[in-house]
C-alpha positions in Angstrom: -24.7 -10.1 -5.3 -23.5 -8.2 -8.3 -23.7 -5.6 -9.7 -22.7 -3.6 -12.6 -22.0 0.0 -12.5 -22.5 1.7 -15.7 -21.1 5.6 -16.9 -20.3 7.6 -18.0 -16.8 7.3 -19.6 -13.9 9.5 -20.5 -15.5 12.4 -18.3 -14.5 12.6 -14.6 -18.4 13.5 -12.7 -18.8 9.6 -14.8 -15.9 8.3 -12.6 -16.7 9.7 -9.5 -20.9 8.6 -10.2 -20.1 5.4 -9.9 -17.6 6.2 -7.1 -19.8 7.9 -5.1 -22.4 5.4 -6.1 -20.5 1.5 -5.5 -19.5 3.3 -2.0 -22.7 4.1 -0.9 -24.9 1.0 -2.2 -22.0 -1.2 -0.2 -22.8 1.1 2.9 -26.3 1.0 2.9 -27.7 -1.8 0.6 -25.4 -4.5 0.2 -22.6 -5.4 2.5 -21.2 -7.9 0.3 -21.6 -6.0 -3.3 -19.6 -7.3 -6.0 -19.5 -4.2 -8.4 -18.3 -4.9 -12.6 -17.4 -0.8 -14.4 -18.7 -0.1 -17.4 -18.1 2.7 -19.0 -20.5 4.7 -21.7 -19.8 7.5 -23.9 -22.6 9.0 -26.8 -21.9 8.2 -30.0 -24.3 7.7 -33.3 -26.5 5.0 -33.3 -27.4 2.8 -29.8 -26.1 3.2 -26.4 -27.0 0.5 -24.1 -26.6 -3.2 -25.2 -29.3 -5.1 -23.1 -26.6 -8.5 -23.6 -24.9 -6.6 -21.1 -26.9 -5.7 -18.2 -26.6 -8.9 -16.8 -25.5 -8.2 -13.0 -28.0 -9.0 -10.0 -28.4 -5.3 -10.4 -27.4 -3.3 -12.9 -27.2 0.5 -12.2 -26.8 3.8 -14.7 -25.2 6.8 -13.4 -24.5 10.5 -14.6 -25.9 8.9 -18.9 -29.4 8.7 -20.6 -32.7 6.6 -19.7 -32.7 3.1 -20.2 -36.0 1.3 -20.1 -34.5 -1.8 -19.9 -36.4 -3.4 -16.7 -32.6 -5.1 -15.6 -31.9 -1.2 -15.2 -32.5 -1.5 -11.3 -30.6 2.0 -10.5 -30.6 5.8 -12.4 -29.4 8.6 -11.6 -28.6 11.5 -14.0 -28.5 15.0 -14.1 -28.6 15.6 -18.0 -31.6 18.2 -19.8 -31.6 15.2 -22.7 -31.4 12.4 -20.1 -34.0 11.3 -22.5 -34.3 9.7 -25.6 -37.1 10.1 -26.4 -40.5 10.5 -25.0 -41.7 7.2 -23.7 -38.8 7.4 -22.7 -39.8 9.6 -20.1 -43.2 8.4 -19.7 -41.4 5.8 -18.6 -39.6 7.5 -15.9 -42.3 9.1 -15.1 -44.4 5.9 -13.8 -41.4 4.5 -12.6 -41.9 3.2 -8.8 -39.5 1.9 -7.8 -38.0 4.1 -5.8 -34.3 3.9 -7.2 -34.7 6.0 -10.2 -33.5 9.7 -10.2 -33.4 13.0 -12.2 -32.8 16.9 -11.7 -31.1 19.0 -13.7 -30.4 21.5 -12.0 -27.1 20.0 -10.2 -24.0 20.8 -11.0 -22.7 17.1 -11.0 -24.3 13.7 -11.2 -22.3 12.6 -7.9 -23.2 15.9 -6.2 -27.4 14.6 -6.5 -26.1 11.1 -5.5 -24.4 12.0 -2.6 -27.7 13.9 -1.8 -30.5 11.0 -2.7 -28.4 9.0 -1.0 -27.6 10.3 2.2 -31.9 12.3 2.0 -33.5 9.2 1.1 -30.9 6.4 2.2 -29.1 7.3 5.5 -26.2 7.6 3.4 -22.6 9.7 5.2 -21.9 11.6 3.1 -19.2 13.7 4.8 -16.0 10.9 4.2 -17.1 11.8 0.1 -17.2 15.3 0.8 -13.4 16.8 -1.1 -15.3 14.1 -4.5 -18.8 16.2 -4.6 -16.6 19.2 -4.2 -14.4 18.8 -7.2 -17.2 16.5 -9.5 -19.3 19.7 -9.0 -16.2 22.4 -9.7 -14.9 20.4 -13.4 -19.0 19.6 -13.9 -19.9 22.1 -13.4 -16.9 24.6 -14.8 -16.8 26.7 -11.5 -13.4 27.0 -11.6 -11.8 31.4 -10.8 -11.0 31.5 -13.9 -9.7 30.2 -17.9 -6.4 30.2 -16.1 -6.8 28.1 -13.7 -8.6 25.5 -16.0 -6.0 25.4 -18.1 -3.2 25.0 -15.7 -5.1 22.1 -14.1 -3.1 22.6 -10.6 -5.4 21.0 -8.7 -5.1 16.5 -8.3 -9.3 16.6 -9.3 -7.6 18.3 -13.0 -5.0 16.3 -13.3 -7.0 13.3 -13.0 -9.7 14.8 -15.0 -7.4 15.4 -18.5 -6.3 11.5 -17.6 -9.6 10.2 -17.8 -10.6 11.8 -20.8 -7.6 11.5 -22.2 -6.6 7.8 -21.5 -6.5 5.2 -24.3 -6.8 2.4 -21.9 -9.8 0.2 -21.1 -9.2 -0.4 -17.7 -7.5 2.6 -17.2 -10.9 4.4 -15.5 -12.4 1.3 -14.1 -9.4 0.7 -12.2 -9.1 4.5 -10.5 -13.4 4.5 -9.9 -13.3 2.2 -6.7 -9.7 4.4 -5.4 -11.9 7.8 -5.8 -14.7 6.0 -3.8 -12.5 6.3 -0.9 -9.2 8.0 -1.2 -7.8 11.5 -1.5 -7.6 13.1 -5.2 -4.1 13.9 -4.3 -3.3 10.1 -3.2 -4.7 8.8 -6.4 -2.4 10.8 -8.5 0.5 9.0 -6.6 -0.5 5.5 -7.3 1.4 3.8 -10.0 -0.6 3.5 -13.3 -1.8 7.4 -12.7 1.6 8.8 -11.8 3.2 7.3 -15.6 1.1 8.5 -18.2 0.9 12.3 -16.2 4.1 13.4 -18.4 2.7 12.7 -21.1 -0.3 13.9 -21.0 1.1 17.2 -19.5 2.8 17.6 -23.2 0.0 17.0 -24.5 -1.9 19.7 -23.5 0.7 22.3 -23.9 0.6 20.9 -27.3 -2.9 21.3 -27.7 -2.8 24.4 -26.3 -1.0 25.5 -29.2 -2.7 24.0 -31.6 -6.3 25.8 -30.8 -4.8 29.2 -30.8 -3.4 28.7 -34.3 -6.7 26.1 -36.0 -9.8 28.7 -33.4 -11.4 31.6 -34.9 -13.8 34.4 -32.6 -16.2 36.2 -35.0 -19.3 37.7 -33.1 -18.8 36.4 -30.1 -18.5 32.5 -31.1 -16.0 30.8 -31.4 -15.1 27.9 -34.4 -12.6 25.4 -35.1 -12.0 21.9 -36.2 -9.3 19.4 -35.4 -10.8 16.2 -36.8 -7.4 15.3 -38.2 -5.3 15.6 -35.8 -5.8 12.8 -32.7 -7.1 16.1 -30.3 -10.3 14.3 -28.3 -10.1 14.7 -24.2 -8.7 18.3 -25.1 -8.9 20.8 -22.4 -12.7 22.2 -23.0 -11.1 25.3 -22.1 -8.0 26.2 -23.7 -10.5 27.7 -26.7 -12.2 30.9 -23.7 -8.4 31.1 -22.1 -7.0 32.7 -25.9 -10.7 34.3 -26.7 -11.9 35.8 -23.2 -14.7 38.2 -25.0 -16.2 34.8 -26.4 -19.9 33.8 -25.3 -19.7 30.3 -27.2 -17.4 27.8 -28.6 -18.1 24.7 -31.5 -15.3 22.3 -31.7 -15.4 19.0 -34.5 -12.8 16.4 -33.6 -12.4 13.2 -34.2 -11.2 9.7 -32.1 -11.8 5.8 -33.8 -15.5 5.8 -32.7 -17.5 8.9 -33.7 -17.1 12.3 -35.0 -17.8 15.0 -32.0 -19.5 18.4 -32.2 -18.9 20.3 -29.1 -21.0 23.3 -27.9 -19.8 25.0 -25.0 -20.4 28.2 -23.2 -18.2 30.7 -21.7 -17.9 30.6 -17.9 -16.3 34.2 -17.8 -18.4 35.7 -20.4 -19.0 39.0 -19.4 -21.7 38.6 -21.7 -24.8 36.0 -21.1 -25.4 33.0 -22.9 -28.7 33.4 -24.1 -29.4 29.8 -26.3 -30.0 26.7 -24.2 -27.4 23.8 -25.8 -28.4 21.1 -25.0 -31.8 22.4 -26.9 -29.7 23.2 -30.1 -27.5 19.8 -29.8 -30.8 17.9 -29.8 -31.9 19.3 -33.3 -28.8 17.1 -34.6 -29.4 13.8 -32.0 -26.8 15.0 -29.8 -27.6 16.8 -26.1 -26.2 17.7 -22.9 -26.9 21.0 -20.9 -28.4 24.6 -21.1 -25.0 26.1 -21.1 -22.9 23.1 -22.6 -22.8 19.9 -25.8 -21.9 17.5 -27.9 -23.1 15.8 -31.3 -22.1 12.4 -32.3 -21.6 11.5 -35.5 -20.6 8.1 -37.2 -16.8 7.6 -37.5 -17.5 7.9 -41.5 -19.6 11.4 -41.0 -17.3 13.8 -41.1 -19.4 15.8 -43.9 -22.4 15.8 -41.8 -20.5 16.8 -38.0 -18.4 19.6 -40.2 -21.8 20.8 -41.3 -24.2 20.2 -38.7 -20.9 22.5 -36.5 -21.0 25.6 -39.2 -24.9 26.2 -39.0 -24.4 26.1 -35.1 -21.5 28.7 -35.5 -24.0 29.9 -37.9 -27.0 30.1 -35.8 -25.5 31.4 -33.0 -23.6 34.7 -34.8 -26.8 35.6 -35.5 -27.8 35.8 -32.7 -25.5 37.9 -30.5 -24.9 39.6 -33.9 -29.4 40.8 -33.0 -28.4 41.4 -29.3 -26.0 44.0 -30.0 
C-alpha cells in the first residue's frame, strides 16, 4: 500500500500533521503502508498537479481542499480551506467519512489527533508533545513575544529550521521522526544539528533588519523586505519590536512567489476586530481570522506591494475610527 501525503510545506503544523496522519494510518488503517511525503505551498495559479495524486491512497493535510476523486483523505482547519464554492459544496456532499474540516482548531495536528481518536480508536497519548507544540506554534500561544522570538524550546528551533531550510528533502526526512521521537531528540539528528547554527545567526540578523525596516503607525506595522533573502523570518519579530501594535503587514520574496503576510499581535492590549482571512481572500489569499497571507507570482512585485499598502491603509483607518 503506497500512501502519498500532501502537507503544508515550510510549516511546523504542516509537518506535524503529516507525521501524525502517517502514524495514525499505519496503526489504525494499514500496517504495511509505505508513505511518500509531498510539500505544498500557496502560490499564484494552480495549487495542485493532478498527476501527483498517484498513490493507492492520497491524503491532503493542513492545506486547501481538492475535489479530485483521487484524494481519499483530507484534514484542514483554515478558514480559507476552499478554493471555490464548488469545492465547498463537493466537500459537503462527501460521504466517505475520511474528509474532515473544522476551523475552530488551533492546529491541524490537534484536529487530526481528535478525529483519529474519536472515529478510528487511535491512541493519541504517545503524540501528546507533538500535538501540544503544534497548537502553541500554529495558534501563537506563547507567553509573550520575547519567548516566541528567543526560540529556546526544541519546537521553536525545529519550526525555524522547517520554515527556513532550502533543502527540498529536509522536511520530508524530518516527518517520520516527528511521528515517533521526542522533539529534543530530533534536534540531535545530524541533518538538523548541522543547519541550526547558521539559521540562528540568520535569525539574529533578521531581528536587526526588521528593526530598521518596520514602521508602526495607528497600531499597524508595515515592512518590505522583498529585496532581501528573508522569507522564513520569525513572524513574531514585528510584535517583539512594536509591542503596542495590533496588526502587521509584510512583503517578502522567494524564488517562486512574492508574499504578503498579514497578521495580528497575539499579545496586543487592544483586541483585533478584522477577520484577516477575509481580507486576504479578496486578493486571492486566505488563512485564519488572526493571520493570513497572499501569494503573487514572482514577477508581480508591484501588485503585491500595492495590495499590501491597501491593506495597511484599511487597517489603520479602521483603528483610527475606533479611537
